[in-house]
N, C-alpha and C positions, 0 to 999 in steps of 0.2 A: 212498456213504452221505451222507444229508442229514438233519439233525435240527434243528428250530427250537423254541426255548424262549422263551416270553414270561413275564416276571415283572411282576406288577401290584400296586401298593400305594399308600401315601401317604408324603409326606415324613416322615422320621424313623424309618421302619421298616427301613431297611437294604437297600432294593431294589438299589442300586448295588453294595454289597458282595457281596450274594448273586450278582449277575451276574458280578462279577469272579472270584469263587471258581469258579463253573461254567465260565467261559471259560478260566481257568488250568488247570483239571482236563482240559478237552477238549484243550487244546494239549499238555498233558503226555501225553495218550493218543495223540497223533500226528495230531490233526485240525487242519484250518484253521478259524479262528474269526473272526467279525466281530460286533461289538456296537454298539448304539446306545441312548441313553436319550432318552425324551421326558418332559419335566417341565412339568406344568400350571401350578403356582404355585411361586415360589421359596421361600416360607415353609413351615414344617412343616404337614403335613396336606393339602397340595395333591397332586393326582394325579401319580404317578411310574410310568413303565413302562420296562422294559429288554428289548431284543430281543437274543437270543443265537442266532446262526446258526452251526451246526456242520456240518462235512462234509469230504469229500475235496476238494471245491471249493466255494467260497462266492461267491455273486453278490449284491451289495447288502447293506446293513447292516440295513435295516428289513424285518421279516417282512410279506409281503403278506397281505391279508385272506384268511382261510380256509386258511392254510398252517401254522399253529403245531401242532407235534406235542404240546406240553405247555404248559399254562397253570398257572403257580404264582401263586395269588392270595393275597396277604398280608392282604387285607381284602375282605369280601363284596361291597360295592358296586363296588369296582374290578375284582373278578373278573367280575361281570356286565357291566360296561362294556366289558371287553376280550374277551368271548366271540366277537365277529365274527372275531377273528384265528384262532380254533381251527379246525383242519381236521376234516372228518367222521371220527369215530373217534379224535380226539385225546383226550388225558388231561387231567383237571382235578384239581388238588390245592389246597384252599382252607383258609385260616385263618378260623375262624368268629368270631373276635374282631373286633367292629365298632368303627370310629372314626367317629363322626358328623361330618358336614362342619362346618367352623368357622363357616360361614354358609350360608344357603339363600335363594334368591329368594322374595319374598313370593308366597303362594299355592301354593307347591310342597308336595308331600305330605311328611308326617313320614318320617324315615328309619326303615325297618322291616327290620332285618337278618334277622329270622326269616322274613319273606316272601321275601327274596332267597335264603336257603338252601333254602327249600321249592321255589322256582322251579328252582334248580340241580338238586335231586334229581329233579324231574319230568322235566326235559329231558336230564339227564346222569346216569342211574342208576348209572353206574360211578364217580361222583365219590368222591374220598377227602377227608374233611374232619375237622378237629378244632380245638380251641382251642389253637393252638400258642403263643399269647402266654401263656396260663395255664400250659401245660406248661413253657415256658422260665422263667417266674416261679418255679415250684416248685423248679427246680434252681438258682436263683440270681438271675436277672434277666430281666424281660420283654423286654429289648432283644435277647436271643438268639433271638427267635422266627424271624427270617430264617434263622438257621443250623439251627434245629429243622426248618424246612420243607425245607431241603436234606437233612437226615437222613431225613425222611419220604419224599422223592423217591427217595433211595437205597434205603430199606426197601421201597418199592413197586416197585423195579426198573424205573423209567421213565426212567432216564438212559442215554445212549449210551456210557457208559464205566464201568469197575468202581468200586464205592463206595470201594475202598481208595485209588484215585487221588485222589478228592475228599477223603477223610480226610487224606491226606498234604498236600494243598494247604492244607486248613484249618489243620493244625498248623504249617505253614510261614508262613502269612500272618497269622494272628491273633496279636496281641501276647501275650507270655507271661503277663502279669497277667490277661488275659481268657480264656486258652486253656482252663482247666479247666472253667469254666462253659459255654463254647461246646461243648466236647467232650461234656459231660453232656447238653446240650440236643439235640445231634445224635444221640447214642446213644439217649436216651429216645424221641425221635420215630421213629427208625429201627425200634426194636423194637416200638413201639406200632402203627405202620402195617403192619409186616410181619405181625404177628399178625392184624390186621384183614383185610388183603388176601389172606391165605392161608386164611381161613375161607369 
């Protein structure tokens, strides 16, 4: 068994925490795991991606181009930027909540998240997307959007281990004072995506 997950977002969205939770769940399920992060800018809102390689055997920490089974995009532009990593037939789950770049080079086009989402729908018709930031905000804090996306991935049944294992890891790793809101975000997104993907 081999399963590669790429999480793409920007600084401050919790990419690294989401990666850690998936890696721990995969290890708890009995798989070998290798992870690596690439960080574009050290300050908030710079590009951040995390590679999670899961399998009976794992070779290398970075996912080669065209090999990711699942792309979790916490931000539309970062999702599009990381599409070359996705394998043919790979799954895409994207948060439609846009975070405009802190700065842009002179003469570059305006950031148009709606155009990016339209592009994704045209080329990846099986894409699953929602505003997970808004969903998380409604249950307590927008900062739980990363955990909401893990709930959505569980709901869509695109993870290589049972959702119960991921939920147990979440409960063990999230500090108690933040646990209730993260649990709520996970469950809301899981149910939302499950109802969409089953229709």
